[in-house]
C-alpha positions as CSV (number, residue, x, y, z in Angstrom):
1,X,113.5,47.5,87.2
2,X,111.2,48.1,90.1
3,X,107.6,49.3,89.6
4,X,107.4,53.1,89.4
5,X,105.2,54.9,91.8
6,X,102.2,56.8,90.4
7,X,103.8,60.0,91.4
8,X,104.9,63.1,89.5
9,X,108.0,64.8,90.9
10,X,108.1,68.5,89.9
11,X,111.2,70.7,90.4
12,X,111.4,74.5,90.0
13,X,114.9,75.8,88.9
14,X,117.0,78.6,87.6
15,X,120.8,78.3,87.1
16,X,121.1,75.0,89.1
17,X,123.2,73.0,86.6
18,X,125.7,72.1,89.5
19,X,123.0,70.8,91.8
20,X,119.9,69.6,90.0
21,X,121.6,66.3,89.0
22,X,121.5,65.1,92.6
23,X,117.8,65.8,92.7
24,X,116.8,64.2,89.5
25,X,119.0,61.1,90.1
26,X,117.5,60.6,93.4
27,X,114.0,60.0,92.1
28,X,114.0,59.3,88.3
29,X,114.2,55.5,88.7
30,X,111.1,55.1,90.9
31,X,108.6,57.9,90.2
32,X,106.4,57.9,87.1
33,X,107.7,61.3,85.8
34,X,110.2,64.0,86.6
35,X,109.2,67.6,85.5
36,X,111.5,70.6,85.7
37,X,110.1,74.2,85.4
38,X,112.9,76.5,84.4
39,X,112.6,80.3,84.8
40,X,115.4,81.5,82.5
41,X,118.6,79.5,83.3
42,X,121.8,80.5,81.4
43,X,124.1,77.8,82.8
44,X,122.8,74.7,81.0
45,X,120.4,73.7,83.7
46,X,117.7,72.7,81.1
47,X,120.2,70.5,79.1
48,X,121.3,68.7,82.2
49,X,117.7,68.0,83.3
50,X,116.8,66.7,79.8
51,X,119.9,64.5,79.7
52,X,118.8,62.9,83.0
53,X,115.4,62.1,81.6
54,X,113.3,65.0,83.0
55,X,110.6,66.8,81.0
56,X,111.5,70.5,81.0
57,X,109.1,73.4,80.7
58,X,110.0,77.0,80.6
59,X,108.1,79.7,82.5
60,X,109.1,83.2,83.3
61,X,109.4,83.7,87.2
62,X,106.0,84.6,88.7
63,X,106.9,84.0,92.3
64,X,107.4,80.8,94.4
65,X,103.9,79.7,94.9
66,X,102.7,80.5,91.4
67,X,105.7,78.7,89.8
68,X,104.9,75.6,91.9
69,X,101.3,75.8,90.7
70,X,102.5,75.8,87.2
71,X,104.4,72.6,87.9
72,X,101.3,71.1,89.4
73,X,99.3,71.9,86.3
74,X,101.8,70.1,84.1
75,X,101.9,66.9,86.2
76,X,99.9,64.0,85.0
77,X,99.4,62.2,88.3
78,X,97.2,62.8,91.3
79,X,100.0,62.2,93.7
80,X,102.8,64.9,93.5
81,X,106.2,65.1,95.1
82,X,107.8,68.5,95.1
83,X,111.5,69.0,95.5
84,X,113.7,72.0,95.1
85,X,116.6,71.9,92.7
86,X,119.1,71.8,95.6
87,X,117.5,68.8,97.4
88,X,118.0,65.0,97.3
89,X,115.8,62.2,98.4
90,X,117.6,59.8,100.6
91,X,117.6,56.0,100.1
92,X,115.6,55.7,103.4
93,X,112.9,58.0,102.2
94,X,112.8,56.3,98.9
95,X,112.2,52.9,100.5
96,X,109.6,54.4,102.8
97,X,107.7,55.9,100.0
98,X,107.8,52.7,97.9
99,X,106.5,50.7,101.0
100,X,103.7,53.4,101.4
101,X,102.4,52.8,97.9
102,X,102.9,49.0,98.0
103,X,100.1,48.8,100.5
104,X,97.7,50.5,98.0
105,X,96.4,54.0,98.1
106,X,98.1,56.0,100.9
107,X,95.7,56.7,103.8
108,X,96.6,60.4,104.3
109,X,96.2,63.2,101.8
110,X,99.5,64.8,102.4
111,X,102.8,63.8,104.0
112,X,105.3,66.0,105.8
113,X,108.9,65.2,104.9
114,X,111.9,66.3,107.1
115,X,114.3,68.6,105.0
116,X,117.8,68.6,106.6
117,X,120.4,71.3,105.7
118,X,124.0,70.2,104.5
119,X,126.8,72.6,104.7
120,X,129.2,72.8,101.7
121,X,131.4,69.8,101.6
122,X,129.2,67.6,103.8
123,X,127.9,64.3,102.4
124,X,125.7,63.8,105.5
125,X,124.0,66.3,107.7
126,X,125.6,67.1,111.1
127,X,124.0,65.6,114.2
128,X,122.4,68.9,115.1
129,X,121.6,70.1,111.6
130,X,118.5,72.3,111.3
131,X,115.5,70.7,109.8
132,X,112.0,71.7,108.6
133,X,109.1,69.3,107.9
134,X,106.8,70.8,105.2
135,X,104.2,68.8,103.2
136,X,106.0,67.8,100.0
137,X,104.1,64.6,99.0
138,X,100.4,65.2,98.5
139,X,97.2,64.5,96.5
140,X,96.6,67.4,94.0
141,X,92.9,67.0,94.4
142,X,93.0,67.8,98.0
143,X,95.7,70.4,98.2
144,X,97.7,72.9,96.0
145,X,100.4,75.3,96.6
146,X,99.3,78.8,97.6
147,X,99.5,81.4,95.0
148,X,101.8,83.6,97.2
149,X,104.9,85.1,95.4
150,X,107.1,84.5,98.4
151,X,105.7,81.6,100.5
152,X,105.4,78.1,99.2
153,X,103.3,75.9,101.2
154,X,100.6,73.4,100.3
155,X,97.2,74.6,101.2
156,X,94.5,71.9,101.8
157,X,90.8,72.1,101.5
158,X,88.4,70.8,104.2
159,X,89.5,68.2,106.7
160,X,92.6,66.8,104.9
161,X,94.6,64.1,106.6
162,X,98.2,64.9,107.1
163,X,100.9,62.4,108.2
164,X,104.6,62.4,108.5
165,X,107.2,60.2,106.8
166,X,110.3,59.3,108.8
167,X,112.9,59.5,105.9
168,X,114.7,62.7,105.0
169,X,115.6,65.0,102.1
170,X,119.1,66.4,102.0
171,X,119.2,70.2,101.3
172,X,122.3,71.6,99.8
173,X,121.1,75.2,100.0
174,X,124.5,76.9,100.5
175,X,127.0,77.1,97.6
176,X,129.1,79.7,99.5
177,X,128.4,82.3,102.3
178,X,128.6,85.1,99.7
179,X,126.3,83.4,97.3
180,X,123.9,82.7,100.2
181,X,123.9,86.4,101.3
182,X,123.2,87.5,97.7
183,X,120.4,85.0,97.5
184,X,118.9,86.2,100.8
185,X,119.2,89.9,99.7
186,X,117.0,89.1,96.6
187,X,114.6,87.1,98.8
188,X,114.4,90.0,101.3
189,X,113.2,92.3,98.5
190,X,110.4,89.9,97.5
191,X,109.4,89.6,101.1
192,X,109.4,93.3,101.6
193,X,107.2,93.8,98.5
194,X,104.8,91.1,99.8
195,X,104.7,92.8,103.3
196,X,103.7,96.2,101.8
197,X,101.3,94.8,99.2
198,X,99.3,93.1,102.0
199,X,99.0,96.4,103.8
200,X,100.9,95.3,106.8
201,X,102.5,97.9,109.2
202,X,106.0,97.7,110.5
203,X,106.6,98.4,114.2
204,X,109.5,100.8,114.4
205,X,111.1,98.9,117.2
206,X,111.9,96.1,114.9
207,X,114.5,98.3,113.2
208,X,116.5,98.0,116.3
209,X,115.7,94.5,117.5
210,X,115.4,92.4,114.3
211,X,119.1,91.6,113.9
212,X,119.9,90.5,117.5
213,X,116.6,88.5,117.8
214,X,117.2,86.8,114.4
215,X,120.7,86.0,115.3
216,X,119.6,84.4,118.6
217,X,116.9,82.5,116.8
218,X,119.4,81.0,114.3
219,X,122.4,80.6,116.7
220,X,120.4,79.0,119.5
221,X,117.0,78.0,118.2
222,X,118.4,76.4,115.1
223,X,121.4,75.0,117.0
224,X,123.9,76.5,114.8
225,X,126.0,77.1,118.0
226,X,126.7,73.4,117.9
227,X,128.1,73.6,114.4
228,X,131.3,75.5,114.8
229,X,132.6,78.6,113.0
230,X,130.7,77.9,109.8
231,X,127.4,77.7,111.9
232,X,128.2,81.1,113.4
233,X,128.7,82.6,109.9
234,X,125.4,81.1,108.7
235,X,123.6,82.5,111.7
236,X,125.1,85.9,111.0
237,X,123.9,85.7,107.3
238,X,120.4,84.9,108.5
239,X,120.4,87.8,110.9
240,X,121.7,90.2,108.1
241,X,118.8,88.9,105.9
242,X,116.2,89.7,108.5
243,X,117.7,93.0,109.1
244,X,117.8,94.0,105.5
245,X,114.2,93.0,105.0
246,X,113.1,95.3,107.8
247,X,115.3,98.1,106.6
248,X,113.8,97.8,103.1
249,X,110.3,98.0,104.5
250,X,111.1,100.9,106.7
251,X,112.8,102.9,103.9
252,X,109.8,102.4,101.6
253,X,107.1,103.3,104.1
254,X,108.7,106.0,106.3
């Protein structure tokens, strides 16, 4: 067995029994510990996680940032790797991280990792798949997740050094188009609440422009135009989500 990295991997989850196995299996053999923070699953997620060797904690849902902070607080290592329950570390990223720690203490305080979306049925991402590169591997004594209920990003103190790893994480975010739309509807409510709670003002013109601009952003900016009919439908879902968020804000503040 290879030497485990001094890294705690923590995962927040709810009703992810069908996907969390990919996540845990991709890291359990080479990180020091895998932690799952469950917020009320009813589909056996906790049992699946325990069977695969993860330590499971239960915590009522406080919002994205706060739930990830809960995971940070229950991790025993300085170095943390955060994954969502629908993500999977690729072999290339695993090898890169092992090589990073084999040289001693990593030089940077946080590392950006490319997260690439997979459509249902895909084993590997399409050539033009949309990707983001947030910080997911980091030192907990230099950065922590913000306490925002809707935004989950690592906020660093002082002049933290940030680098980027070349390997990728596969993101199976879509079970079906209908399930995605339901999920985005819930998320739009949380974002609308956050928008209003922070005292922000909505420009009325956005009621009319949000949908076409969001569709263009997804269809062209995220290159979904190159991913066929399914890409078009995903772009439509994204535009509907942005429109519904604005509609909820307008309705509550008019």
